[in-house]
C-alpha positions as semicolon CSV with decimal commas, in nm:
position;residue;x (nm);y (nm);z (nm)
1;M;23,317;11,073;3,394
2;T;22,979;11,018;3,227
3;N;22,834;11,246;2,962
4;V;22,588;11,384;3,212
5;E;22,879;11,540;3,395
6;E;22,994;11,747;3,095
7;S;22,934;12,119;3,082
8;A;22,588;12,217;2,961
9;G;22,741;12,475;2,731
10;S;22,940;12,226;2,527
11;E;22,639;12,097;2,338
12;C;22,309;12,225;2,204
13;Y;21,994;12,103;2,375
14;P;21,643;12,193;2,258
15;H;21,469;12,434;2,492
16;I;21,756;12,497;2,735
17;E;21,699;12,825;2,911
18;S;21,984;12,976;3,110
19;S;22,079;13,299;3,278
20;D;22,439;13,246;3,159
21;S;22,513;13,424;2,830
22;E;22,760;13,164;2,703
23;Q;22,492;12,891;2,685
24;S;22,299;12,861;2,360
25;G;21,927;12,808;2,346
26;C;21,689;12,610;2,131
27;E;21,356;12,737;2,016
28;Q;21,047;12,559;1,895
29;D;20,729;12,703;1,751
30;S;20,405;12,540;1,646
31;D;20,525;12,456;1,295
32;K;20,890;12,364;1,324
33;S;21,185;12,296;1,554
34;Q;21,515;12,476;1,502
35;C;21,840;12,409;1,683
36;E;22,106;12,675;1,679
37;Q;22,455;12,568;1,781
38;D;22,739;12,810;1,855
39;S;23,019;12,689;1,625
40;G;23,260;12,971;1,525
41;G;22,973;13,207;1,437
42;E;22,810;12,971;1,188
43;T;22,446;12,887;1,222
44;G;22,291;12,558;1,119
45;S;22,029;12,557;0,846
46;E;21,659;12,541;0,917
47;S;21,518;12,192;0,918
48;S;21,239;12,098;0,681
49;D;20,890;11,984;0,776
50;E;20,981;11,632;0,662
51;D;21,249;11,611;0,934
52;L;21,003;11,702;1,206
53;E;20,710;11,475;1,279
54;E;20,432;11,522;1,528
55;S;20,306;11,174;1,613
56;H;20,071;11,250;1,902
57;N;19,771;11,473;1,938
58;D;19,809;11,718;2,229
59;N;19,464;11,629;2,358
60;E;19,540;11,257;2,374
61;C;19,885;11,235;2,534
62;E;20,090;11,370;2,823
63;S;20,399;11,456;2,615
64;T;20,481;11,594;2,272
65;Y;20,691;11,380;2,040
66;F;20,915;11,513;1,762
67;V;21,213;11,408;1,552
68;A;21,508;11,643;1,502
69;A;21,698;11,695;1,177
70;D;21,955;11,429;1,265
71;G;21,685;11,172;1,335
72;S;21,703;11,204;1,714
73;E;21,373;11,152;1,893
74;F;21,256;11,376;2,174
75;W;20,962;11,378;2,411
76;T;20,857;11,702;2,579
77;P;20,637;11,666;2,889
78;K;20,319;11,866;2,915
79;C;20,205;11,979;3,256
80;D;20,067;12,273;3,445
81;N;20,317;12,561;3,473
82;R;20,299;12,549;3,853
83;H;20,485;12,216;3,841
84;K;20,735;12,326;3,575
85;P;21,077;12,470;3,673
86;Q;21,149;12,825;3,554
87;T;21,480;12,999;3,489
88;N;21,596;13,200;3,793
89;Q;21,344;13,020;4,014
90;Y;21,464;13,039;4,376
91;F;21,489;12,758;4,630
92;P;21,606;12,796;4,992
93;T;21,795;12,463;4,990
94;L;21,907;12,189;4,754
95;E;21,651;11,953;4,906
96;D;21,372;12,200;4,826
97;A;21,489;12,216;4,466
98;F;21,520;11,837;4,446
99;K;21,170;11,785;4,585
100;F;21,026;12,035;4,337
101;Y;21,194;11,870;4,037
102;K;21,102;11,526;4,170
103;E;20,736;11,626;4,186
104;Y;20,764;11,770;3,833
105;G;20,903;11,436;3,718
106;R;20,633;11,243;3,899
107;V;20,360;11,446;3,729
108;C;20,526;11,420;3,387
109;G;20,617;11,050;3,403
110;F;20,988;11,020;3,484
111;C;21,212;10,984;3,791
112;V;21,501;11,211;3,887
113;R;21,828;11,189;4,074
114;K;22,105;11,419;4,190
115;S;22,415;11,431;3,972
116;I;22,718;11,659;3,924
117;K;22,836;11,888;4,200
118;R;23,085;12,147;4,074
119;T;23,296;12,331;4,328
120;S;23,584;12,580;4,320
121;G;23,932;12,506;4,441
122;R;23,830;12,637;4,781
123;G;23,528;12,407;4,798
124;T;23,272;12,676;4,715
125;L;22,967;12,539;4,532
126;L;22,951;12,658;4,171
127;S;22,666;12,446;4,032
128;R;22,459;12,138;4,102
129;Y;22,277;11,919;3,850
130;V;21,950;11,735;3,911
131;I;21,881;11,511;3,613
132;C;21,640;11,258;3,469
133;N;21,700;10,916;3,619
134;R;21,784;10,783;3,272
135;G;22,066;11,029;3,224
136;G;22,422;10,904;3,197
137;K;22,583;10,621;3,005
138;P;22,426;10,273;3,017
139;N;22,599;10,027;3,248
140;R;22,735;9,766;3,010
141;S;22,838;9,521;3,283
142;N;22,559;9,280;3,365
143;S;22,764;8,987;3,485
144;K;22,680;8,821;3,813
145;V;23,040;8,833;3,934
146;S;23,262;9,136;3,886
147;N;23,636;9,118;3,826
148;E;23,870;9,079;4,119
149;S;23,998;9,410;4,246
150;A;24,221;9,526;4,531
151;G;24,272;9,165;4,633
152;K;23,917;9,138;4,766
153;G;23,819;8,854;4,538
154;P;23,509;8,829;4,318
155;K;23,213;9,038;4,421
156;K;22,862;8,918;4,351
157;T;22,631;9,174;4,193
158;R;22,270;9,153;4,084
159;R;22,215;9,099;3,713
160;T;22,026;9,405;3,591
161;T;21,946;9,576;3,262
162;S;22,053;9,940;3,264
163;R;21,783;10,191;3,171
164;R;22,022;10,483;3,128
165;C;22,026;10,631;2,779
166;N;22,216;10,962;2,806
167;C;21,896;11,158;2,854
168;K;21,983;11,530;2,884
169;A;21,670;11,642;3,072
170;R;21,784;11,832;3,382
171;I;21,789;12,145;3,589
172;I;22,116;12,321;3,669
173;L;22,131;12,508;3,998
174;K;22,374;12,775;4,110
175;P;22,414;12,959;4,440
176;A;22,206;13,273;4,482
177;G;22,374;13,587;4,604
178;T;22,155;13,607;4,914
179;G;22,180;13,236;4,995
180;G;21,989;12,943;4,858
181;L;21,991;12,827;4,495
182;V;21,842;12,944;4,164
183;V;21,775;12,760;3,840
184;M;22,030;12,873;3,581
185;G;21,949;12,606;3,323
186;F;21,651;12,387;3,240
187;N;21,627;12,123;2,967
188;E;21,284;11,964;2,940
189;E;21,337;11,738;2,637
190;H;21,388;11,364;2,693
191;N;21,534;11,115;2,444
192;H;21,303;10,839;2,564
193;P;20,924;10,795;2,601
194;L;20,770;10,910;2,928
195;S;20,540;10,704;3,143
196;S;20,173;10,789;3,119
197;G;19,845;10,670;3,264
198;A;19,867;10,346;3,462
199;E;20,238;10,317;3,376
200;K;20,318;10,593;3,624
201;M;20,243;10,365;3,917
202;F;20,563;10,171;3,836
203;L;20,787;10,478;3,866
204;K;21,015;10,477;4,168
205;C;20,896;10,826;4,263
206;N;20,540;10,695;4,280
207;R;20,633;10,397;4,493
208;N;20,644;10,533;4,846
209;L;20,595;10,297;5,137
210;F;20,451;10,540;5,387
211;V;20,399;10,476;5,758
212;P;20,038;10,350;5,711
213;H;20,169;10,091;5,464
214;Q;20,442;9,986;5,706
215;N;20,192;9,958;5,991
216;L;19,966;9,745;5,772
217;I;20,250;9,506;5,689
218;M;20,350;9,476;6,054
219;D;19,991;9,432;6,175
220;C;19,928;9,163;5,914
221;A;20,246;8,985;6,017
222;R;20,115;8,969;6,375
223;V;19,833;8,742;6,255
224;N;20,053;8,546;6,012
225;I;19,942;8,734;5,700
226;G;20,230;8,779;5,457
227;A;20,330;9,079;5,247
228;T;20,146;8,952;4,937
229;K;19,808;8,937;5,110
230;A;19,882;9,264;5,289
231;F;19,931;9,426;4,948
232;S;19,598;9,282;4,830
233;L;19,427;9,426;5,137
234;A;19,587;9,766;5,069
235;K;19,454;9,753;4,714
236;E;19,100;9,680;4,831
237;W;19,109;9,966;5,081
238;A;19,262;10,211;4,832
239;G;19,026;10,109;4,551
240;S;19,290;10,018;4,290
241;Y;19,651;9,916;4,254
242;E;19,736;10,261;4,121
243;A;19,595;10,422;4,435
244;V;19,805;10,209;4,672
245;G;20,115;10,418;4,602
246;A;20,354;10,122;4,621
247;M;20,413;9,790;4,450
248;L;20,405;9,433;4,577
249;I;20,785;9,420;4,563
250;D;20,798;9,722;4,795
251;F;20,579;9,539;5,048
252;K;20,798;9,229;5,023
253;N;21,119;9,428;5,051
254;F;20,996;9,605;5,363
255;A;20,904;9,275;5,531
256;R;21,245;9,139;5,434
257;D;21,424;9,448;5,562
258;V;21,247;9,427;5,898
259;K;21,400;9,083;5,951
260;A;21,736;9,210;5,830
261;R;21,732;9,506;6,068
262;I;21,650;9,278;6,360
263;G;21,928;9,038;6,257
264;K;22,177;8,952;6,530
265;R;22,011;9,195;6,770
266;D;21,701;8,977;6,793
267;S;21,763;8,848;7,146
268;D;21,863;9,192;7,274
269;M;21,551;9,348;7,121
270;I;21,307;9,098;7,273
271;L;21,469;9,129;7,616
272;A;21,460;9,508;7,590
273;K;21,092;9,486;7,500
274;F;21,023;9,265;7,803
275;K;21,212;9,507;8,028
276;L;20,998;9,798;7,909
277;K;20,679;9,594;7,957
278;K;20,783;9,507;8,311
279;E;20,851;9,870;8,394
280;A;20,529;9,991;8,231
281;S;20,324;9,729;8,419
282;Q;20,485;9,815;8,753
283;N;20,649;9,471;8,768
284;T;20,328;9,272;8,710
285;F;20,476;9,150;8,380
286;Y;20,726;8,877;8,469
287;Y;21,000;8,735;8,249
288;D;21,320;8,541;8,285
289;Y;21,579;8,400;8,048
290;K;21,892;8,187;8,036
291;V;22,195;8,184;7,807
292;D;22,475;7,939;7,735
293;R;22,848;7,999;7,774
294;Q;22,866;8,170;7,436
295;G;22,591;8,412;7,537
296;H;22,327;8,254;7,312
297;L;21,968;8,262;7,436
298;T;21,862;7,908;7,532
299;G;21,551;7,974;7,740
300;L;21,286;8,245;7,766
301;F;20,979;8,261;7,991
302;W;20,707;8,525;8,030
303;T;20,367;8,586;8,186
304;D;20,156;8,891;8,263
305;A;19,907;9,000;8,529
306;I;19,608;8,846;8,347
307;G;19,784;8,513;8,307
308;Q;19,878;8,509;8,675
309;A;19,521;8,598;8,779
310;N;19,381;8,321;8,558
311;F;19,622;8,073;8,715
312;D;19,496;8,166;9,063
313;V;19,142;8,072;8,955
314;F;19,187;7,796;8,697
315;G;19,539;7,670;8,765
316;D;19,479;7,353;8,966
317;I;19,524;7,145;8,649
318;I;19,743;7,261;8,362
319;S;19,858;7,124;8,029
320;F;20,232;7,162;7,977
321;D;20,289;7,092;7,610
322;P;20,623;7,145;7,431
323;T;20,517;6,989;7,103
324;F;20,594;7,224;6,813
325;R;20,889;7,435;6,712
326;T;20,869;7,789;6,582
327;N;21,079;8,090;6,476
328;R;21,397;8,087;6,269
329;Y;21,605;7,942;6,555
330;N;21,396;7,625;6,576
331;M;21,318;7,688;6,944
332;V;21,035;7,485;7,094
333;F;20,730;7,679;7,211
334;V;20,588;7,577;7,550
335;P;20,250;7,721;7,648
336;F;20,108;7,652;7,996
337;T;19,736;7,597;7,936
338;G;19,432;7,541;8,156
339;V;19,055;7,533;8,114
340;N;18,829;7,815;8,228
341;N;18,467;7,809;8,337
342;H;18,352;7,826;7,973
343;W;18,526;7,500;7,883
344;K;18,777;7,703;7,679
345;N;19,154;7,706;7,683
346;V;19,321;7,979;7,885
347;T;19,696;8,044;7,863
348;F;19,874;8,124;8,189
349;A;20,231;8,167;8,063
350;A;20,465;8,059;7,786
351;G;20,827;7,977;7,721
352;L;21,078;7,911;7,445
353;L;21,351;7,648;7,478
354;A;21,648;7,578;7,254
355;K;21,648;7,208;7,345
356;E;21,404;6,963;7,502
357;N;21,632;6,831;7,775
358;Y;21,619;6,789;8,152
359;K;21,830;7,098;8,221
360;N;21,599;7,330;8,027
361;F;21,276;7,177;8,164
362;N;21,421;7,201;8,513
363;W;21,477;7,574;8,461
364;L;21,137;7,629;8,299
365;I;20,914;7,463;8,561
366;N;21,099;7,630;8,847
367;T;21,068;7,967;8,674
368;F;20,695;7,902;8,628
369;K;20,656;7,819;8,998
370;K;20,851;8,131;9,097
371;A;20,633;8,352;8,875
372;M;20,303;8,199;8,990
373;G;20,386;8,145;9,355
374;R;20,295;7,777;9,357
375;A;20,294;7,461;9,150
376;P;19,966;7,320;9,010
377;R;19,794;7,024;9,171
378;C;19,806;6,821;8,850
379;V;19,996;6,862;8,524
380;I;19,919;6,694;8,192
381;T;20,218;6,640;7,957
382;D;20,332;6,416;7,674
383;Q;20,560;6,116;7,729
384;C;20,887;6,311;7,728
385;P;21,127;6,144;7,979
386;A;21,309;6,473;8,047
387;I;20,982;6,640;8,153
388;K;20,892;6,347;8,381
389;K;21,233;6,356;8,546
390;A;21,213;6,732;8,609
391;L;20,856;6,715;8,744
392;D;20,930;6,421;8,975
393;K;21,222;6,606;9,128
394;W;21,101;6,965;9,148
395;W;20,721;6,929;9,168
396;P;20,699;6,617;9,388
397;N;20,354;6,705;9,526
398;T;20,207;6,761;9,179
399;K;20,033;6,465;9,020
400;H;20,170;6,397;8,674
401;R;19,938;6,254;8,409
402;L;19,995;6,189;8,040
403;C;19,795;6,357;7,765
404;M;19,555;6,104;7,611
405;W;19,554;6,285;7,278
406;H;19,930;6,249;7,237
407;I;19,906;5,878;7,314
408;M;19,605;5,792;7,099
409;N;19,742;6,003;6,815
410;K;20,022;5,746;6,780
411;L;19,781;5,452;6,754
412;P;19,774;5,419;6,370
413;T;20,154;5,392;6,348
414;K;20,174;5,146;6,638
415;V;19,905;4,895;6,538
416;G;19,923;4,926;6,159
417;P;19,685;5,075;5,900
418;A;19,455;4,771;5,890
419;L;19,359;4,784;6,259
420;A;19,368;5,164;6,264
421;S;19,093;5,168;6,002
422;D;18,887;4,896;6,174
423;K;18,593;5,083;6,326
424;K;18,494;4,799;6,560
425;F;18,846;4,776;6,701
426;I;18,860;5,153;6,756
427;E;18,519;5,156;6,926
428;K;18,609;4,872;7,162
429;L;18,944;5,027;7,252
430;K;18,788;5,369;7,314
431;S;18,520;5,213;7,534
432;A;18,801;5,100;7,763
433;V;19,027;5,403;7,737
434;Y;18,790;5,700;7,735
435;S;18,513;5,589;7,968
436;D;18,469;5,809;8,277
437;H;18,233;5,572;8,459
438;I;18,418;5,244;8,482
439;T;18,634;5,122;8,767
440;Q;18,996;5,026;8,740
441;T;18,900;4,658;8,742
442;E;18,652;4,710;8,457
443;F;18,914;4,894;8,256
444;V;19,156;4,601;8,290
445;E;18,883;4,358;8,180
446;R;18,788;4,565;7,873
447;W;19,150;4,629;7,775
448;N;19,248;4,262;7,801
449;A;18,942;4,159;7,603
450;V;19,044;4,384;7,314
451;I;19,408;4,269;7,328
452;V;19,310;3,901;7,320
453;E;19,043;3,939;7,049
454;Y;19,279;4,115;6,809
455;K;19,588;3,912;6,909
456;L;19,793;4,211;7,025
457;E;19,963;4,045;7,321
458;S;20,304;4,084;7,160
459;N;20,265;4,453;7,072
460;P;20,534;4,626;7,285
461;W;20,376;4,971;7,261
462;L;20,037;4,857;7,392
463;T;20,210;4,656;7,664
464;E;20,399;4,963;7,778
465;L;20,082;5,172;7,781
466;F;19,907;4,915;7,998
467;N;20,197;4,914;8,243
468;I;20,168;5,292;8,289
469;R;19,785;5,293;8,283
470;N;19,767;5,483;8,611
471;E;19,929;5,782;8,433
472;W;19,676;5,831;8,153
473;I;19,358;5,624;8,193
474;P;19,058;5,821;8,339
475;A;18,961;5,530;8,565
476;Y;19,278;5,610;8,763
477;F;19,199;5,984;8,785
478;S;18,905;5,957;9,025
479;D;19,115;6,088;9,313
480;I;19,178;6,419;9,131
481;E;18,896;6,671;9,169
482;M;18,773;6,816;8,835
483;A;19,023;6,601;8,640
484;G;18,744;6,534;8,393
485;L;18,813;6,876;8,246
486;L;19,129;6,734;8,088
487;R;19,057;6,364;8,065
488;T;18,924;6,317;7,717
489;T;18,952;6,663;7,567
490;S;19,232;6,737;7,322
491;R;19,359;7,045;7,500
492;S;19,709;7,008;7,359
493;E;19,577;6,963;7,007
494;S;19,350;7,266;7,023
495;S;19,620;7,480;7,186
496;N;19,873;7,393;6,916
497;S;19,622;7,455;6,638
498;F;19,530;7,792;6,787
499;F;19,884;7,925;6,817
500;Q;19,999;7,787;6,481
501;H;19,756;8,022;6,306
502;F;19,962;8,314;6,436
503;H;20,318;8,219;6,347
504;E;20,546;8,097;6,072
505;S;20,879;7,919;6,095
506;G;21,081;8,216;5,967
507;H;20,976;8,450;6,246
508;T;21,237;8,627;6,454
509;L;21,184;8,631;6,831
510;V;21,048;8,985;6,809
511;E;20,801;8,885;6,537
512;F;20,703;8,567;6,721
513;Y;20,622;8,752;7,041
514;S;20,423;9,010;6,844
515;S;20,218;8,725;6,695
516;F;20,180;8,569;7,041
517;E;20,035;8,897;7,171
518;S;19,780;8,894;6,890
519;A;19,687;8,536;6,971
520;M;19,639;8,624;7,339
521;D;19,428;8,927;7,246
522;K;19,197;8,701;7,047
523;Q;19,179;8,437;7,321
524;R;19,102;8,691;7,592
525;L;18,846;8,874;7,379
526;K;18,663;8,547;7,322
527;N;18,667;8,469;7,693
528;A;18,538;8,819;7,771
529;E;18,254;8,767;7,523
530;D;18,172;8,435;7,691
531;D;18,158;8,608;8,030
532;K;17,920;8,869;7,893
533;R;17,674;8,634;7,725
534;S;17,658;8,362;7,992
535;G;17,288;8,393;8,064
536;I;17,139;8,068;8,202
537;E;16,851;7,959;8,417
538;I;16,821;8,126;8,755
539;D;16,860;7,806;8,955
540;A;17,196;7,725;8,787
541;S;17,327;8,076;8,725
542;K;17,535;8,079;9,043
543;L;17,708;7,753;8,953
544;Y;17,751;7,723;8,576
545;T;17,809;7,931;8,267
546;L;17,619;7,849;7,950
547;E;17,875;7,612;7,797
548;L;17,911;7,403;8,113
549;Y;17,538;7,411;8,169
550;Y;17,474;7,234;7,838
551;L;17,703;6,955;7,952
552;V;17,559;6,936;8,300
553;R;17,202;6,949;8,167
554;E;17,244;6,606;8,009
555;E;17,351;6,472;8,347
556;I;17,052;6,637;8,510
557;K;16,814;6,485;8,253
558;A;16,973;6,144;8,298
559;A;16,940;6,175;8,677
560;C;16,571;6,262;8,645
561;Y;16,465;5,998;8,393
562;H;16,718;5,717;8,407
563;T;16,840;5,684;8,767
564;S;16,693;5,564;9,092
565;M;16,810;5,531;9,455
566;P;16,734;5,183;9,586
567;D;16,904;5,247;9,919
568;I;16,984;5,543;10,148
569;T;17,169;5,511;10,481
570;R;17,333;5,753;10,723
571;D;17,565;5,767;11,019
572;N;17,665;6,046;11,257
573;E;17,857;6,236;10,989
574;H;17,730;6,146;10,641
575;R;17,443;6,022;10,432
576;Y;17,513;5,739;10,187
577;F;17,328;5,690;9,860
578;K;17,318;5,398;9,619
579;V;17,230;5,523;9,271
580;K;17,133;5,290;8,986
581;D;17,191;5,416;8,631
582;D;16,967;5,259;8,365
583;L;17,178;5,396;8,079
584;L;17,484;5,216;8,215
585;H;17,319;4,875;8,236
586;D;17,185;4,922;8,591
587;R;17,527;5,002;8,730
588;I;17,524;5,097;9,099
589;F;17,715;5,406;9,218
590;E;17,778;5,478;9,583
591;V;17,801;5,844;9,688
592;Y;17,784;6,027;10,018
593;S;17,722;6,380;10,139
């Protein structure tokens, strides 16, 4: 039993006031401090002025310091009487008394805690102590591993320095006759300095992470802002670190505890959230999932009403890109992306997969088709064999093309740093690969010319790419209407970059989906702004938005100033035009209407 649990009447404490006659009291006037101790009727002698030192001016500090006759140091807090406990003060409950003393400690510069509870043999409460947080004996054990006990083996404990110093500051409560509790003893002297000024912000009682703080941390996490930056934002809004009401460690601990509370219930929590969203949206929110034999989540898919509506309008060609992993389970994120009428990415749906294999892709693309009601006309993916196998089997009528960005992004590692940094080589290769206006024959001629000039005939990677040229070269996309939207643009790259701003690898599923929602809010807000500000010329307003108009305008200017029609013919059904383009070395295009 620690000293703080001994009877208050067994020792003399300066300024203890009690309604119990057996407890002695200590008195202090403006000139001296005298301690009277009940010891067989003998009274201690009066201390001299040399034994009592006032080291602080009352107008400059928040506590009064003095030294007793035995050399003991004491600090007496100074505060308004409305905060100070009084003998026989009544409280309806223990919690009311604790809150009052806690507020007194907060104002005066110390923290408090509940201590001894004395009861009778029948369990009736006799007294209850609420003490200074530094009361009790110091904990002398600061080892990282405690001794083995009860056969449980060594127990790891945090290495800490005890701040307890047998401080006797306290209030002693006893039951009131009519119910509730009254203060029967109050000791206001501390044997340690009290916190003052800016130091008070470090007290535990002044570090309260209220709901607004918690909401700020969670909201920041949704946009991939960590606890440290969230604390800095809280400081700027509050005006100072003291005004925040919590410390950086409190922000970090809360963020850590959120992950800990989610823990093993992560999958259950995200599925429960999806179930509620589906019910709230009257089944317009769609989700599905799959688990393995051990019950572990291996696949998750979701889409909402807006994503489904966007797919109906812009879903003829989609980018299906499982290229980066996220969350603490290392699951791969798979967004289904298209291009809207503002030349911007639009996300139709998304999924998470534990592994990139045929079985999971099979499940994912069939779930997508079930949610959307149909498969797209064309899908752009990377060179994953498992994806190709699943698409060929389950979306046989969908044309499968490879993402040019994924392919060309590998070029430096496949041809070596010397060629990769050769600007002329890159320009010649791009003139063959990226051109929208050349025929298949012209592509072959340009490609072979580059291969021969730079002696790359034996490069197996380039040989393989040429063999599958019909799957990624724009010259072979002419049979797909509007395929130019995804020919040379890095849709996968921009989609990955966009979503990566909203997540970190340590996210739980719940946190990841929360970040995904924030990302979608931003994407849809931007698209709504584009819809609002798409003011263009009257003649083109029914066909193009502003972004597409700027692209089409160059074609219009080229048609006006650099093209001519040397020949026009017609038959019973169509008119046929031959168009010569000066900018393309007098190339002749044949079109009909």
